[in-house]
mmCIF file of the N, C-alpha and C atoms, coordinates in Angstrom:
data_MODEL
# 
_entry.id   MODEL 
# 
loop_
_atom_site.group_PDB 
_atom_site.id 
_atom_site.type_symbol 
_atom_site.label_atom_id 
_atom_site.label_alt_id 
_atom_site.label_comp_id 
_atom_site.label_asym_id 
_atom_site.label_entity_id 
_atom_site.label_seq_id 
_atom_site.pdbx_PDB_ins_code 
_atom_site.Cartn_x 
_atom_site.Cartn_y 
_atom_site.Cartn_z 
_atom_site.occupancy 
_atom_site.B_iso_or_equiv 
_atom_site.pdbx_formal_charge 
_atom_site.auth_seq_id 
_atom_site.auth_comp_id 
_atom_site.auth_asym_id 
_atom_site.auth_atom_id 
_atom_site.pdbx_PDB_model_num 
ATOM 1   N N  . UNK A 1 1  ? -134.351 -211.407 75.644  1.00 0.00 ? 1  UNK A N  1 
ATOM 2   C CA . UNK A 1 1  ? -134.651 -210.844 76.926  1.00 0.00 ? 1  UNK A CA 1 
ATOM 3   C C  . UNK A 1 1  ? -133.765 -211.511 77.985  1.00 0.00 ? 1  UNK A C  1 
ATOM 4   N N  . UNK A 1 2  ? -133.157 -210.692 78.839  1.00 0.00 ? 2  UNK A N  1 
ATOM 5   C CA . UNK A 1 2  ? -132.268 -211.222 79.869  1.00 0.00 ? 2  UNK A CA 1 
ATOM 6   C C  . UNK A 1 2  ? -133.089 -211.696 81.066  1.00 0.00 ? 2  UNK A C  1 
ATOM 7   N N  . UNK A 1 3  ? -132.617 -212.767 81.653  1.00 0.00 ? 3  UNK A N  1 
ATOM 8   C CA . UNK A 1 3  ? -133.287 -213.267 82.852  1.00 0.00 ? 3  UNK A CA 1 
ATOM 9   C C  . UNK A 1 3  ? -132.937 -212.359 84.020  1.00 0.00 ? 3  UNK A C  1 
ATOM 10  N N  . UNK A 1 4  ? -133.905 -212.108 84.873  1.00 0.00 ? 4  UNK A N  1 
ATOM 11  C CA . UNK A 1 4  ? -133.634 -211.232 86.013  1.00 0.00 ? 4  UNK A CA 1 
ATOM 12  C C  . UNK A 1 4  ? -132.749 -211.968 87.025  1.00 0.00 ? 4  UNK A C  1 
ATOM 13  N N  . UNK A 1 5  ? -131.722 -211.285 87.456  1.00 0.00 ? 5  UNK A N  1 
ATOM 14  C CA . UNK A 1 5  ? -130.767 -211.908 88.364  1.00 0.00 ? 5  UNK A CA 1 
ATOM 15  C C  . UNK A 1 5  ? -131.360 -212.067 89.755  1.00 0.00 ? 5  UNK A C  1 
ATOM 16  N N  . UNK A 1 6  ? -132.101 -211.086 90.200  1.00 0.00 ? 6  UNK A N  1 
ATOM 17  C CA . UNK A 1 6  ? -132.687 -211.179 91.539  1.00 0.00 ? 6  UNK A CA 1 
ATOM 18  C C  . UNK A 1 6  ? -131.601 -211.070 92.600  1.00 0.00 ? 6  UNK A C  1 
ATOM 19  N N  . UNK A 1 7  ? -131.933 -211.390 93.806  1.00 0.00 ? 7  UNK A N  1 
ATOM 20  C CA . UNK A 1 7  ? -130.958 -211.340 94.890  1.00 0.00 ? 7  UNK A CA 1 
ATOM 21  C C  . UNK A 1 7  ? -130.326 -212.716 95.054  1.00 0.00 ? 7  UNK A C  1 
ATOM 22  N N  . UNK A 1 8  ? -129.020 -212.720 95.119  1.00 0.00 ? 8  UNK A N  1 
ATOM 23  C CA . UNK A 1 8  ? -128.292 -213.979 95.295  1.00 0.00 ? 8  UNK A CA 1 
ATOM 24  C C  . UNK A 1 8  ? -127.937 -214.161 96.770  1.00 0.00 ? 8  UNK A C  1 
ATOM 25  N N  . UNK A 1 9  ? -127.917 -215.384 97.178  1.00 0.00 ? 9  UNK A N  1 
ATOM 26  C CA . UNK A 1 9  ? -127.507 -215.664 98.547  1.00 0.00 ? 9  UNK A CA 1 
ATOM 27  C C  . UNK A 1 9  ? -125.988 -215.750 98.600  1.00 0.00 ? 9  UNK A C  1 
ATOM 28  N N  . UNK A 1 10 ? -125.469 -215.760 99.783  1.00 0.00 ? 10 UNK A N  1 
ATOM 29  C CA . UNK A 1 10 ? -124.029 -215.844 99.969  1.00 0.00 ? 10 UNK A CA 1 
ATOM 30  C C  . UNK A 1 10 ? -123.490 -217.190 99.481  1.00 0.00 ? 10 UNK A C  1 
ATOM 31  N N  . UNK A 1 11 ? -124.245 -218.252 99.687  1.00 0.00 ? 11 UNK A N  1 
ATOM 32  C CA . UNK A 1 11 ? -123.808 -219.574 99.227  1.00 0.00 ? 11 UNK A CA 1 
ATOM 33  C C  . UNK A 1 11 ? -123.720 -219.621 97.698  1.00 0.00 ? 11 UNK A C  1 
ATOM 34  N N  . UNK A 1 12 ? -124.642 -218.953 97.013  1.00 0.00 ? 12 UNK A N  1 
ATOM 35  C CA . UNK A 1 12 ? -124.595 -218.931 95.545  1.00 0.00 ? 12 UNK A CA 1 
ATOM 36  C C  . UNK A 1 12 ? -123.382 -218.145 95.052  1.00 0.00 ? 12 UNK A C  1 
ATOM 37  N N  . UNK A 1 13 ? -123.090 -217.030 95.682  1.00 0.00 ? 13 UNK A N  1 
ATOM 38  C CA . UNK A 1 13 ? -121.917 -216.257 95.301  1.00 0.00 ? 13 UNK A CA 1 
ATOM 39  C C  . UNK A 1 13 ? -120.630 -217.032 95.580  1.00 0.00 ? 13 UNK A C  1 
ATOM 40  N N  . UNK A 1 14 ? -120.605 -217.784 96.671  1.00 0.00 ? 14 UNK A N  1 
ATOM 41  C CA . UNK A 1 14 ? -119.450 -218.606 97.021  1.00 0.00 ? 14 UNK A CA 1 
ATOM 42  C C  . UNK A 1 14 ? -119.214 -219.676 95.957  1.00 0.00 ? 14 UNK A C  1 
ATOM 43  N N  . UNK A 1 15 ? -120.268 -220.368 95.554  1.00 0.00 ? 15 UNK A N  1 
ATOM 44  C CA . UNK A 1 15 ? -120.146 -221.397 94.507  1.00 0.00 ? 15 UNK A CA 1 
ATOM 45  C C  . UNK A 1 15 ? -119.742 -220.793 93.175  1.00 0.00 ? 15 UNK A C  1 
ATOM 46  N N  . UNK A 1 16 ? -120.312 -219.653 92.846  1.00 0.00 ? 16 UNK A N  1 
ATOM 47  C CA . UNK A 1 16 ? -119.976 -218.993 91.586  1.00 0.00 ? 16 UNK A CA 1 
ATOM 48  C C  . UNK A 1 16 ? -118.513 -218.547 91.595  1.00 0.00 ? 16 UNK A C  1 
ATOM 49  N N  . UNK A 1 17 ? -118.039 -218.077 92.735  1.00 0.00 ? 17 UNK A N  1 
ATOM 50  C CA . UNK A 1 17 ? -116.640 -217.678 92.847  1.00 0.00 ? 17 UNK A CA 1 
ATOM 51  C C  . UNK A 1 17 ? -115.700 -218.842 92.633  1.00 0.00 ? 17 UNK A C  1 
ATOM 52  N N  . UNK A 1 18 ? -116.020 -220.010 93.189  1.00 0.00 ? 18 UNK A N  1 
ATOM 53  C CA . UNK A 1 18 ? -115.169 -221.184 93.008  1.00 0.00 ? 18 UNK A CA 1 
ATOM 54  C C  . UNK A 1 18 ? -115.203 -221.659 91.553  1.00 0.00 ? 18 UNK A C  1 
ATOM 55  N N  . UNK A 1 19 ? -116.313 -221.465 90.866  1.00 0.00 ? 19 UNK A N  1 
ATOM 56  C CA . UNK A 1 19 ? -116.388 -221.873 89.458  1.00 0.00 ? 19 UNK A CA 1 
ATOM 57  C C  . UNK A 1 19 ? -115.654 -220.901 88.544  1.00 0.00 ? 19 UNK A C  1 
ATOM 58  N N  . UNK A 1 20 ? -115.739 -219.596 88.825  1.00 0.00 ? 20 UNK A N  1 
ATOM 59  C CA . UNK A 1 20 ? -115.177 -218.605 87.918  1.00 0.00 ? 20 UNK A CA 1 
ATOM 60  C C  . UNK A 1 20 ? -113.734 -218.226 88.232  1.00 0.00 ? 20 UNK A C  1 
ATOM 61  N N  . UNK A 1 21 ? -113.397 -218.078 89.505  1.00 0.00 ? 21 UNK A N  1 
ATOM 62  C CA . UNK A 1 21 ? -112.045 -217.647 89.880  1.00 0.00 ? 21 UNK A CA 1 
ATOM 63  C C  . UNK A 1 21 ? -111.511 -218.512 91.037  1.00 0.00 ? 21 UNK A C  1 
ATOM 64  N N  . UNK A 1 22 ? -111.180 -219.762 90.773  1.00 0.00 ? 22 UNK A N  1 
ATOM 65  C CA . UNK A 1 22 ? -110.718 -220.631 91.862  1.00 0.00 ? 22 UNK A CA 1 
ATOM 66  C C  . UNK A 1 22 ? -109.370 -220.187 92.446  1.00 0.00 ? 22 UNK A C  1 
ATOM 67  N N  . UNK A 1 23 ? -108.515 -219.524 91.637  1.00 0.00 ? 23 UNK A N  1 
ATOM 68  C CA . UNK A 1 23 ? -107.215 -219.083 92.145  1.00 0.00 ? 23 UNK A CA 1 
ATOM 69  C C  . UNK A 1 23 ? -107.390 -218.028 93.236  1.00 0.00 ? 23 UNK A C  1 
ATOM 70  N N  . UNK A 1 24 ? -108.307 -217.107 93.010  1.00 0.00 ? 24 UNK A N  1 
ATOM 71  C CA . UNK A 1 24 ? -108.547 -216.043 93.989  1.00 0.00 ? 24 UNK A CA 1 
ATOM 72  C C  . UNK A 1 24 ? -109.190 -216.617 95.248  1.00 0.00 ? 24 UNK A C  1 
ATOM 73  N N  . UNK A 1 25 ? -110.115 -217.537 95.083  1.00 0.00 ? 25 UNK A N  1 
ATOM 74  C CA . UNK A 1 25 ? -110.787 -218.123 96.247  1.00 0.00 ? 25 UNK A CA 1 
ATOM 75  C C  . UNK A 1 25 ? -109.795 -218.928 97.091  1.00 0.00 ? 25 UNK A C  1 
ATOM 76  N N  . UNK A 1 26 ? -108.930 -219.714 96.440  1.00 0.00 ? 26 UNK A N  1 
ATOM 77  C CA . UNK A 1 26 ? -107.951 -220.518 97.178  1.00 0.00 ? 26 UNK A CA 1 
ATOM 78  C C  . UNK A 1 26 ? -106.913 -219.627 97.850  1.00 0.00 ? 26 UNK A C  1 
ATOM 79  N N  . UNK A 1 27 ? -106.458 -218.598 97.152  1.00 0.00 ? 27 UNK A N  1 
ATOM 80  C CA . UNK A 1 27 ? -105.454 -217.719 97.750  1.00 0.00 ? 27 UNK A CA 1 
ATOM 81  C C  . UNK A 1 27 ? -106.040 -216.908 98.900  1.00 0.00 ? 27 UNK A C  1 
ATOM 82  N N  . UNK A 1 28 ? -107.332 -216.637 98.871  1.00 0.00 ? 28 UNK A N  1 
ATOM 83  C CA . UNK A 1 28 ? -107.942 -215.932 100.002 1.00 0.00 ? 28 UNK A CA 1 
ATOM 84  C C  . UNK A 1 28 ? -107.962 -216.831 101.243 1.00 0.00 ? 28 UNK A C  1 
ATOM 85  N N  . UNK A 1 29 ? -108.158 -218.120 101.071 1.00 0.00 ? 29 UNK A N  1 
ATOM 86  C CA . UNK A 1 29 ? -108.075 -219.043 102.206 1.00 0.00 ? 29 UNK A CA 1 
ATOM 87  C C  . UNK A 1 29 ? -106.660 -219.092 102.753 1.00 0.00 ? 29 UNK A C  1 
ATOM 88  N N  . UNK A 1 30 ? -105.672 -219.117 101.871 1.00 0.00 ? 30 UNK A N  1 
ATOM 89  C CA . UNK A 1 30 ? -104.282 -219.141 102.317 1.00 0.00 ? 30 UNK A CA 1 
ATOM 90  C C  . UNK A 1 30 ? -103.940 -217.844 103.048 1.00 0.00 ? 30 UNK A C  1 
ATOM 91  N N  . UNK A 1 31 ? -104.475 -216.707 102.575 1.00 0.00 ? 31 UNK A N  1 
ATOM 92  C CA . UNK A 1 31 ? -104.235 -215.425 103.228 1.00 0.00 ? 31 UNK A CA 1 
ATOM 93  C C  . UNK A 1 31 ? -104.835 -215.409 104.630 1.00 0.00 ? 31 UNK A C  1 
ATOM 94  N N  . UNK A 1 32 ? -106.050 -215.889 104.779 1.00 0.00 ? 32 UNK A N  1 
ATOM 95  C CA . UNK A 1 32 ? -106.694 -215.903 106.093 1.00 0.00 ? 32 UNK A CA 1 
ATOM 96  C C  . UNK A 1 32 ? -105.935 -216.825 107.043 1.00 0.00 ? 32 UNK A C  1 
ATOM 97  N N  . UNK A 1 33 ? -105.475 -217.965 106.549 1.00 0.00 ? 33 UNK A N  1 
ATOM 98  C CA . UNK A 1 33 ? -104.683 -218.878 107.368 1.00 0.00 ? 33 UNK A CA 1 
ATOM 99  C C  . UNK A 1 33 ? -103.367 -218.223 107.778 1.00 0.00 ? 33 UNK A C  1 
ATOM 100 N N  . UNK A 1 34 ? -102.710 -217.535 106.856 1.00 0.00 ? 34 UNK A N  1 
ATOM 101 C CA . UNK A 1 34 ? -101.459 -216.855 107.163 1.00 0.00 ? 34 UNK A CA 1 
ATOM 102 C C  . UNK A 1 34 ? -101.636 -215.743 108.176 1.00 0.00 ? 34 UNK A C  1 
ATOM 103 N N  . UNK A 1 35 ? -102.715 -214.973 108.060 1.00 0.00 ? 35 UNK A N  1 
ATOM 104 C CA . UNK A 1 35 ? -102.975 -213.914 109.031 1.00 0.00 ? 35 UNK A CA 1 
ATOM 105 C C  . UNK A 1 35 ? -103.253 -214.488 110.418 1.00 0.00 ? 35 UNK A C  1 
ATOM 106 N N  . UNK A 1 36 ? -103.954 -215.613 110.463 1.00 0.00 ? 36 UNK A N  1 
ATOM 107 C CA . UNK A 1 36 ? -104.216 -216.263 111.755 1.00 0.00 ? 36 UNK A CA 1 
ATOM 108 C C  . UNK A 1 36 ? -102.937 -216.758 112.410 1.00 0.00 ? 36 UNK A C  1 
ATOM 109 N N  . UNK A 1 37 ? -102.063 -217.378 111.617 1.00 0.00 ? 37 UNK A N  1 
ATOM 110 C CA . UNK A 1 37 ? -100.788 -217.852 112.161 1.00 0.00 ? 37 UNK A CA 1 
ATOM 111 C C  . UNK A 1 37 ? -99.893  -216.691 112.581 1.00 0.00 ? 37 UNK A C  1 
ATOM 112 N N  . UNK A 1 38 ? -99.924  -215.607 111.821 1.00 0.00 ? 38 UNK A N  1 
ATOM 113 C CA . UNK A 1 38 ? -99.131  -214.432 112.168 1.00 0.00 ? 38 UNK A CA 1 
ATOM 114 C C  . UNK A 1 38 ? -99.621  -213.827 113.487 1.00 0.00 ? 38 UNK A C  1 
ATOM 115 N N  . UNK A 1 39 ? -100.926 -213.745 113.663 1.00 0.00 ? 39 UNK A N  1 
ATOM 116 C CA . UNK A 1 39 ? -101.472 -213.233 114.914 1.00 0.00 ? 39 UNK A CA 1 
ATOM 117 C C  . UNK A 1 39 ? -101.133 -214.123 116.098 1.00 0.00 ? 39 UNK A C  1 
ATOM 118 N N  . UNK A 1 40 ? -101.212 -215.427 115.894 1.00 0.00 ? 40 UNK A N  1 
ATOM 119 C CA . UNK A 1 40 ? -100.873 -216.368 116.963 1.00 0.00 ? 40 UNK A CA 1 
ATOM 120 C C  . UNK A 1 40 ? -99.403  -216.268 117.340 1.00 0.00 ? 40 UNK A C  1 
ATOM 121 N N  . UNK A 1 41 ? -98.527  -216.164 116.350 1.00 0.00 ? 41 UNK A N  1 
ATOM 122 C CA . UNK A 1 41 ? -97.100  -216.069 116.658 1.00 0.00 ? 41 UNK A CA 1 
ATOM 123 C C  . UNK A 1 41 ? -96.763  -214.729 117.318 1.00 0.00 ? 41 UNK A C  1 
ATOM 124 N N  . UNK A 1 42 ? -97.432  -213.640 116.921 1.00 0.00 ? 42 UNK A N  1 
ATOM 125 C CA . UNK A 1 42 ? -97.199  -212.351 117.577 1.00 0.00 ? 42 UNK A CA 1 
ATOM 126 C C  . UNK A 1 42 ? -97.673  -212.394 119.028 1.00 0.00 ? 42 UNK A C  1 
ATOM 127 N N  . UNK A 1 43 ? -98.801  -213.046 119.271 1.00 0.00 ? 43 UNK A N  1 
ATOM 128 C CA . UNK A 1 43 ? -99.301  -213.186 120.645 1.00 0.00 ? 43 UNK A CA 1 
ATOM 129 C C  . UNK A 1 43 ? -98.320  -213.990 121.490 1.00 0.00 ? 43 UNK A C  1 
ATOM 130 N N  . UNK A 1 44 ? -97.803  -215.084 120.938 1.00 0.00 ? 44 UNK A N  1 
ATOM 131 C CA . UNK A 1 44 ? -96.849  -215.919 121.661 1.00 0.00 ? 44 UNK A CA 1 
ATOM 132 C C  . UNK A 1 44 ? -95.553  -215.159 121.928 1.00 0.00 ? 44 UNK A C  1 
ATOM 133 N N  . UNK A 1 45 ? -95.099  -214.368 120.955 1.00 0.00 ? 45 UNK A N  1 
ATOM 134 C CA . UNK A 1 45 ? -93.879  -213.583 121.102 1.00 0.00 ? 45 UNK A CA 1 
ATOM 135 C C  . UNK A 1 45 ? -94.022  -212.585 122.242 1.00 0.00 ? 45 UNK A C  1 
ATOM 136 N N  . UNK A 1 46 ? -95.168  -211.919 122.300 1.00 0.00 ? 46 UNK A N  1 
ATOM 137 C CA . UNK A 1 46 ? -95.391  -210.927 123.350 1.00 0.00 ? 46 UNK A CA 1 
ATOM 138 C C  . UNK A 1 46 ? -95.575  -211.610 124.699 1.00 0.00 ? 46 UNK A C  1 
ATOM 139 N N  . UNK A 1 47 ? -96.286  -212.724 124.713 1.00 0.00 ? 47 UNK A N  1 
ATOM 140 C CA . UNK A 1 47 ? -96.574  -213.440 125.959 1.00 0.00 ? 47 UNK A CA 1 
ATOM 141 C C  . UNK A 1 47 ? -95.292  -213.971 126.610 1.00 0.00 ? 47 UNK A C  1 
ATOM 142 N N  . UNK A 1 48 ? -94.341  -214.452 125.791 1.00 0.00 ? 48 UNK A N  1 
ATOM 143 C CA . UNK A 1 48 ? -93.109  -215.035 126.333 1.00 0.00 ? 48 UNK A CA 1 
ATOM 144 C C  . UNK A 1 48 ? -91.971  -214.026 126.396 1.00 0.00 ? 48 UNK A C  1 
ATOM 145 N N  . UNK A 1 49 ? -92.283  -212.726 126.295 1.00 0.00 ? 49 UNK A N  1 
ATOM 146 C CA . UNK A 1 49 ? -91.290  -211.657 126.385 1.00 0.00 ? 49 UNK A CA 1 
ATOM 147 C C  . UNK A 1 49 ? -90.171  -211.878 125.367 1.00 0.00 ? 49 UNK A C  1 
ATOM 148 N N  . UNK A 1 50 ? -90.521  -211.808 124.099 1.00 0.00 ? 50 UNK A N  1 
ATOM 149 C CA . UNK A 1 50 ? -89.592  -212.102 123.018 1.00 0.00 ? 50 UNK A CA 1 
ATOM 150 C C  . UNK A 1 50 ? -88.471  -211.100 122.847 1.00 0.00 ? 50 UNK A C  1 
ATOM 151 N N  . UNK A 1 51 ? -88.598  -209.908 123.430 1.00 0.00 ? 51 UNK A N  1 
ATOM 152 C CA . UNK A 1 51 ? -87.526  -208.921 123.298 1.00 0.00 ? 51 UNK A CA 1 
ATOM 153 C C  . UNK A 1 51 ? -86.329  -209.247 124.169 1.00 0.00 ? 51 UNK A C  1 
ATOM 154 N N  . UNK A 1 52 ? -86.514  -210.115 125.130 1.00 0.00 ? 52 UNK A N  1 
ATOM 155 C CA . UNK A 1 52 ? -85.415  -210.484 126.018 1.00 0.00 ? 52 UNK A CA 1 
ATOM 156 C C  . UNK A 1 52 ? -84.542  -211.520 125.300 1.00 0.00 ? 52 UNK A C  1 
ATOM 157 N N  . UNK A 1 53 ? -83.326  -211.122 124.979 1.00 0.00 ? 53 UNK A N  1 
ATOM 158 C CA . UNK A 1 53 ? -82.428  -212.021 124.268 1.00 0.00 ? 53 UNK A CA 1 
ATOM 159 C C  . UNK A 1 53 ? -81.338  -212.501 125.214 1.00 0.00 ? 53 UNK A C  1 
ATOM 160 N N  . UNK A 1 54 ? -81.072  -213.780 125.171 1.00 0.00 ? 54 UNK A N  1 
ATOM 161 C CA . UNK A 1 54 ? -80.099  -214.353 126.084 1.00 0.00 ? 54 UNK A CA 1 
ATOM 162 C C  . UNK A 1 54 ? -78.672  -213.992 125.668 1.00 0.00 ? 54 UNK A C  1 
ATOM 163 N N  . UNK A 1 55 ? -78.405  -214.000 124.396 1.00 0.00 ? 55 UNK A N  1 
ATOM 164 C CA . UNK A 1 55 ? -77.065  -213.718 123.897 1.00 0.00 ? 55 UNK A CA 1 
ATOM 165 C C  . UNK A 1 55 ? -77.100  -212.425 123.085 1.00 0.00 ? 55 UNK A C  1 
ATOM 166 N N  . UNK A 1 56 ? -76.326  -211.445 123.501 1.00 0.00 ? 56 UNK A N  1 
ATOM 167 C CA . UNK A 1 56 ? -76.281  -210.156 122.819 1.00 0.00 ? 56 UNK A CA 1 
ATOM 168 C C  . UNK A 1 56 ? -74.855  -209.868 122.382 1.00 0.00 ? 56 UNK A C  1 
ATOM 169 N N  . UNK A 1 57 ? -74.743  -208.990 121.407 1.00 0.00 ? 57 UNK A N  1 
ATOM 170 C CA . UNK A 1 57 ? -73.420  -208.610 120.913 1.00 0.00 ? 57 UNK A CA 1 
ATOM 171 C C  . UNK A 1 57 ? -72.854  -207.405 121.657 1.00 0.00 ? 57 UNK A C  1 
ATOM 172 N N  . UNK A 1 58 ? -73.702  -206.638 122.304 1.00 0.00 ? 58 UNK A N  1 
ATOM 173 C CA . UNK A 1 58 ? -73.243  -205.490 123.077 1.00 0.00 ? 58 UNK A CA 1 
ATOM 174 C C  . UNK A 1 58 ? -73.741  -205.630 124.506 1.00 0.00 ? 58 UNK A C  1 
ATOM 175 N N  . UNK A 1 59 ? -72.961  -205.115 125.414 1.00 0.00 ? 59 UNK A N  1 
ATOM 176 C CA . UNK A 1 59 ? -73.347  -205.170 126.814 1.00 0.00 ? 59 UNK A CA 1 
ATOM 177 C C  . UNK A 1 59 ? -74.184  -203.958 127.169 1.00 0.00 ? 59 UNK A C  1 
ATOM 178 N N  . UNK A 1 60 ? -75.147  -204.166 128.049 1.00 0.00 ? 60 UNK A N  1 
ATOM 179 C CA . UNK A 1 60 ? -75.988  -203.086 128.535 1.00 0.00 ? 60 UNK A CA 1 
ATOM 180 C C  . UNK A 1 60 ? -75.937  -203.094 130.051 1.00 0.00 ? 60 UNK A C  1 
ATOM 181 N N  . UNK A 1 61 ? -75.687  -201.937 130.630 1.00 0.00 ? 61 UNK A N  1 
ATOM 182 C CA . UNK A 1 61 ? -75.595  -201.821 132.079 1.00 0.00 ? 61 UNK A CA 1 
ATOM 183 C C  . UNK A 1 61 ? -76.912  -201.247 132.596 1.00 0.00 ? 61 UNK A C  1 
ATOM 184 N N  . UNK A 1 62 ? -77.504  -201.938 133.586 1.00 0.00 ? 62 UNK A N  1 
ATOM 185 C CA . UNK A 1 62 ? -78.758  -201.500 134.193 1.00 0.00 ? 62 UNK A CA 1 
ATOM 186 C C  . UNK A 1 62 ? -78.512  -201.156 135.657 1.00 0.00 ? 62 UNK A C  1 
ATOM 187 N N  . UNK A 1 63 ? -79.212  -200.150 136.142 1.00 0.00 ? 63 UNK A N  1 
ATOM 188 C CA . UNK A 1 63 ? -79.170  -199.823 137.566 1.00 0.00 ? 63 UNK A CA 1 
ATOM 189 C C  . UNK A 1 63 ? -79.989  -200.869 138.331 1.00 0.00 ? 63 UNK A C  1 
ATOM 190 N N  . UNK A 1 64 ? -79.663  -201.095 139.591 1.00 0.00 ? 64 UNK A N  1 
ATOM 191 C CA . UNK A 1 64 ? -80.428  -202.097 140.359 1.00 0.00 ? 64 UNK A CA 1 
ATOM 192 C C  . UNK A 1 64 ? -81.896  -201.727 140.557 1.00 0.00 ? 64 UNK A C  1 
ATOM 193 N N  . UNK A 1 65 ? -82.246  -200.435 140.494 1.00 0.00 ? 65 UNK A N  1 
ATOM 194 C CA . UNK A 1 65 ? -83.639  -200.051 140.705 1.00 0.00 ? 65 UNK A CA 1 
ATOM 195 C C  . UNK A 1 65 ? -84.419  -199.957 139.388 1.00 0.00 ? 65 UNK A C  1 
ATOM 196 N N  . UNK A 1 66 ? -83.825  -200.370 138.280 1.00 0.00 ? 66 UNK A N  1 
ATOM 197 C CA . UNK A 1 66 ? -84.501  -200.345 136.977 1.00 0.00 ? 66 UNK A CA 1 
ATOM 198 C C  . UNK A 1 66 ? -85.541  -201.470 136.933 1.00 0.00 ? 66 UNK A C  1 
ATOM 199 N N  . UNK A 1 67 ? -86.782  -201.206 136.471 1.00 0.00 ? 67 UNK A N  1 
ATOM 200 C CA . UNK A 1 67 ? -87.809  -202.266 136.442 1.00 0.00 ? 67 UNK A CA 1 
ATOM 201 C C  . UNK A 1 67 ? -87.491  -203.399 135.466 1.00 0.00 ? 67 UNK A C  1 
ATOM 202 N N  . UNK A 1 68 ? -86.625  -203.181 134.485 1.00 0.00 ? 68 UNK A N  1 
ATOM 203 C CA . UNK A 1 68 ? -86.274  -204.247 133.539 1.00 0.00 ? 68 UNK A CA 1 
ATOM 204 C C  . UNK A 1 68 ? -85.390  -205.314 134.155 1.00 0.00 ? 68 UNK A C  1 
ATOM 205 N N  . UNK A 1 69 ? -84.794  -205.025 135.308 1.00 0.00 ? 69 UNK A N  1 
ATOM 206 C CA . UNK A 1 69 ? -83.904  -205.982 135.957 1.00 0.00 ? 69 UNK A CA 1 
ATOM 207 C C  . UNK A 1 69 ? -84.666  -207.242 136.354 1.00 0.00 ? 69 UNK A C  1 
ATOM 208 N N  . UNK A 1 70 ? -85.915  -207.114 136.773 1.00 0.00 ? 70 UNK A N  1 
ATOM 209 C CA . UNK A 1 70 ? -86.705  -208.285 137.186 1.00 0.00 ? 70 UNK A CA 1 
ATOM 210 C C  . UNK A 1 70 ? -86.931  -209.239 136.011 1.00 0.00 ? 70 UNK A C  1 
ATOM 211 N N  . UNK A 1 71 ? -87.155  -208.709 134.814 1.00 0.00 ? 71 UNK A N  1 
ATOM 212 C CA . UNK A 1 71 ? -87.369  -209.606 133.662 1.00 0.00 ? 71 UNK A CA 1 
ATOM 213 C C  . UNK A 1 71 ? -86.067  -210.233 133.210 1.00 0.00 ? 71 UNK A C  1 
ATOM 214 N N  . UNK A 1 72 ? -84.945  -209.573 133.444 1.00 0.00 ? 72 UNK A N  1 
ATOM 215 C CA . UNK A 1 72 ? -83.643  -210.132 133.047 1.00 0.00 ? 72 UNK A CA 1 
ATOM 216 C C  . UNK A 1 72 ? -83.253  -211.258 133.969 1.00 0.00 ? 72 UNK A C  1 
ATOM 217 N N  . UNK A 1 73 ? -83.574  -211.150 135.235 1.00 0.00 ? 73 UNK A N  1 
ATOM 218 C CA . UNK A 1 73 ? -83.169  -212.167 136.218 1.00 0.00 ? 73 UNK A CA 1 
ATOM 219 C C  . UNK A 1 73 ? -83.940  -213.477 136.068 1.00 0.00 ? 73 UNK A C  1 
ATOM 220 N N  . UNK A 1 74 ? -85.069  -213.454 135.390 1.00 0.00 ? 74 UNK A N  1 
ATOM 221 C CA . UNK A 1 74 ? -85.895  -214.664 135.256 1.00 0.00 ? 74 UNK A CA 1 
ATOM 222 C C  . UNK A 1 74 ? -85.230  -215.718 134.427 1.00 0.00 ? 74 UNK A C  1 
# 
């Protein structure tokens, strides 16, 4: 006769996962850390206007009334 499994708590499933598939559990932590760092770097890139490059290979001419001129002059 099989023992009834009943309802497992999240902590029990977490411990069972580390016992049965430690590679998947560890790689999921690395994935979450990587996604967090990727989000932080994307936020920093947008915040510091990362599209503005100081050195370009081609010249671009802007009119004086173009709104992008203010970000270039900074």
